[in-house]
N, C-alpha and C positions, 0 to 999 in steps of 0.2 A: 395565262395562268398566274395568279398572284401567289407569291411565296410566303404564305402566312407564317410558316415556321421560322422564318428568318427575322422575325420581329421581337423586340423586347416589348414589355407592356407599354412603355412610352411610345414606341413606334406604332403599336396597334391603335392607341388612342389618337395619335396624329392622323393615321389613315382614316379613322372614323370621322373625324372633324373635316378632313379633306373631302370626304364623300358626302358631306352635308348631314351627317348623323351626330348624335350626341356622343361625347367621348366614352361614356360608359359602355357603348356598343362594342368598341374596340376591346375593352376589358373583358366583356363577355366572350368574345371570340378567343382571346388569349387564354382565359380560364378553361374554356372548352377544350382547347388543344393540350394544355400543359397539366391540367388537373383531372379533367373528365375523359380525355383521350378520344375525342370525337373522331369518327371515321368518315363522316360526310357532313355537309351543311345541314341536312335534315336532323342530325343528332343534336344540333344546337337549338334546343326548343325555346330558349329564352329570347331568341331573335324573332322578329315578326316574320310571318310566312312569306310576305312579299320580298323581304330582304334575303331570306334563304333561297327563294327561287331565283332571284337575280344573281346571287353568288354562285349557285349551281350552274346557271347558264354561262357564267364567265369561265368556268373550268373546275377541275377536281380539287378537293381540299388537300389530300395527302400528296406529298412530293414523291412517294415511293410505295411499292407494295412488295410483299415477300414473294420471291421467286422460288427459292428452295431453302431448306433448313436442314442442318446436320447437327446431331448431338454426340459429343464425345463420351467415352466411358467415364471420364473424370468430371462430367457435368458442364464442360465448356460447350457453348452453342455458337455455331457459325451460321449467319443468315446472309443469303444473297438477295439483295434488294434491287428491284427493277425501278429505275427512275422514270419520270414522266415521258422522257424522250426515247426510252428503250435501253439506255445505258444501264450497266449493272455495277454495283459496288458491294463489297463484303464488309460486314461488321461482326464483331465477336463479343459474346457475353462470357465473362469469366467470374463465376461465383465462388465465394468461400463462405465459411460460417459467419464471418463478420463484415465482409465486403461484397460488393457487386460492381465489378469493373467492366466498362465497355471500351473496346478498342475500335476506334472509328477510322474510316478512310477520308482523306481530304481531297483526293482526286480520283478520277476514273483512270486507273492505271498509274504509271509512274515514269518519269523521264530520267531519273537518276541512273538507273541501269547497273546497280550493284550486282556483282557476279554471283553472289550467294543468295539472292532474293528473287522470288518468283514474280513479284508485283510489277517489275519493270520489263518483263520479257518482251512485251509488245508495245512498249512506250506508253505515252499518256494520251488519252482521248480528250479530256476536258477537266476543268476544275469542278468540284462540287460546290453548289451554292451553300450559303450559311444554313438555310432551311434544310437542305438535304443532309448536312452534317448533324444538325440538331435532331432530326427525325431518327437517325441511327440510334441515338441515345434514348429518345422517347419510345421507340419501338420496343425496346427491352424494359424500360422503366415501368411500363404499364403492367408487366408481369411480376417484377420485383423491383423495389426502389433502388436506383443507381446511387452508389456512393463515390465512385471515382470514374474519370474518363481519361483515356490515353489516346493521343493522336499518333498511333503507331501502325495504322493500317496502310492501305495503298496510298501512294502520293507523298510528295514533299510539302509539308505544311507551309514552309516559308515561301514557296512558289504560289501559294493561294492565301497570302497573308491577310488581306482584308476580310475575306469570308471566314477564315479561321477565327480572327478576332471577334467578328460579329457573332459567330456561333458561341464563343466563350461568354460573351455578354448575355446572350439569351439563356444559356445553361445556368448562369449565375444569378439571373433575375430572381429576386426573392418571392415574387408572385408566382413564379414557375416552380421548377424543381429545386432551385436555390442552392446549387452546388457552391462550395467554397472554392476560391481560385487555387488554393493550395492542394485541392483534390484533383486538379487537372494537370496533366503532363503533356507537353508538346515536344515531339522528337524531331530532330533535324539532322540531315546528313552533312550540313555545314555550309551556310550562306552568310558570309561574314557581316555584311551591312544589315541584313535582316536580324541577325542575332543581336547586334548592338541596339537596333530599333526595338526589338522585343523586350530587351532589358528596360528600356524607357517606358514602353507601353504596358507591359504585363509583368511587373517585377514580382508579383505574388504567384504567378503560374510557374510550375516547375519546368525547367528546360532539360531535355535529355539529348546529349550529343551522341549520334551514331558514329563512333570513332573507328572501331574494327581493325585499326592498325596504328601503332604509335610512331611509325617512321614513314617518311614521304613516299619512298619507292613502293613499298608494299601497299600503302593506301591507294596510290594511283592505279595499281594493278587491280585492286578490288573494287574501287569506287571511282568511276570516271569523273565525278564532280571534283575530285581532288586535283585533276589536271587544270581545271579552271580556277580553283581557289586552293592553292597548295597549303600544306599543313601549317607553314609559317604564318600565312594570312589568317587561317582559321584560328590558330591559337592566340594570335594577337587580338582577334575579336572576342575570344573566350576570356582573355585577360580583362578586357574592358567590361565585358558582361559581369564577370565575377566581382569586380570592384563596385559595379553599379548596384547589383542586387544584394550582395553580401549575404547570400544564403546558399545552402547546399544544392548542387545540381546533380545530374546523373550522367554517367558515361556508359553507353551500350557497347558491348564488345562480343561479337560472334566468334566462337573458337573454331578455327579451321585447321585441320590436321596438316602439319608440315608447311603452313603458310604464315601464320601470325602467332605462333606459340613457342618461340624460342625463349631461352633464358633472358637474353638481352631485351626482347620485346616485353617480357613480363616486368623487367626492371623499369623500362621506359613507361609502361602503363601505370605502375605503382607511383612513379614520380609525377605523372600527370594527375593522378587521383589526389595526391597530396597538394599539388599546385592549386587545384580548384576546390579543395575540400569536398570532393565529389564521392558519391556512392557509385561503385562500379558494378554493373550487372554483367556477369559472365554467362554467355548463352551458347551452350554446345550446339553446333551446326545441326539444323533440321534438314533432312533430305529434300531437295527441290528438283524434281523432274530429271533432266539430263545434265545437271550441274557437274562440273569437273571436280568439285570439292568433295572431300570426305570428312566424316565426323571423327573427332578424336576419341580415343578410348577413355574409359573412366579413369584409368591411372594417369593418362596424360593430362586430363582436365584437372585432376587433383594436384598434380605436380605444378602445373601452371598457376592455379589459384593459390597454392601455398606460397609460391615465390612472391606473388603480388601482395599477399597479406603479410608475409614476413618482412617485407620492405616498406610497410606503412600504408599500403592501399586498403581501403575499406571495400571489400568485394563480397558479393553474394552470387551463388550459382542459381540462375533462374530455372525453375521447373519448366518442362516442355508441355505445358497445358495445351490440350487440343491437337497434339501431333497426329493422332490417329485419324483425324478428319481434315488434315492440312490446314489447321487453324493456328499453328504455333508460329513463332517469330520467323519471318521470311518466307512463309509458305502461302500467304494470301495471293491468289490469282483467280481471275474470274473464269470458271469452267462450267461446262455442261456437256455431259457425255465424253469427258476427257479432253475437250477442246475449249480454248479460250473464246469468249464471246465479246465482240465489240458492239458499239451502238448500231 
C-alpha cells in the first residue's frame, strides 16, 4: 500500500516521474486528496482509467476509515479511526465560532505512561505514518476547514520525529490546505535532544511542554520519562530552545488535587513561565478510569491560578471541551465496549 497522504506536492510529482508518468499526474493525485477529498482511486476522474485500475490493484487509497464517532454537547467530535492494519487511533475536532482545531495522535498508544493520562495505559503499539497523521486532519477538514492543529492526542511526537515533521510539511503545503506553521502546536513530555533539534528544524511551529510539576520529585512520580531525563536536563534543553527560537512557547500543567498544587509549586511554575516567556495552560484534571488522582475543587483551582498570575505567570484555565465523551485532555484511550483495542 502506497501512503499517498504522506506526500507533499513535490513528493507526489517525483513519484509520478519515477513511475514513468508525467509530473502533472502526481499533482492531480495530490489535488484529489487535499482539495477534492477523493475516497478511492475511481474518484480521481482526471486520471486515465488504466492508471486508476493499476492503483486500485496496488491497494486502498485511504490510510484509515472511521470506526466510531462521538459528539459532545459542546460540539466537540471524537473520531476513532481504524488504520489499514486494524490499529485504532483517536482524533478530536474542537470547533469554535472562529477556529476549527484538530487534536491528532502521533502514535498508536503511548509509551510515556503519565499517571494522569489514559493514552499510555497499555503502552505503545507503533508509530503513526505521516500520512495517517495528515489524514486525521483531512478527515475533519472536508466537513469544515481546519484552522489549527495540535499534536496532543495519543503518543509522544518526539518519539516519532521524522513522521511528525513530514506531516507538518504536508499540512503546510500551499497546494494543499496550506496551514501556517504558527497554527500548529507540538506537545512533548520532554525529550531534551529532540527539543533542541526541533528548535533548529521547526522554529515557527509552537512547542508545548507538558510539565505538570515544577519540581523533580513530583514530576518523576507523575511522569516516568522524568526519571530518564530529569528536570535539570529538560530545562537546560528548554533554555537552548528558548534562545534559539525567540518566541513564546506553551507550558501545559494538569492540576491534580494534593499533588502539584501547593503554594511553592505555584511560585515555581510562575518562575518557569517568566523564564521562558511562556503561556501557561492550567488544566483541571479530567477523570481517567481507575486513576488514583482526584480533581481539585473550583476554589483550589482559582487559588492556584491566582498565585501563578500574581507572581508574573501568564496563565489561562483551559476549558474541558469534550469531557462528556472522554475527549478532553488526558482522556484519549482506544475503547470499544469499555475495553481498549489493540491491533
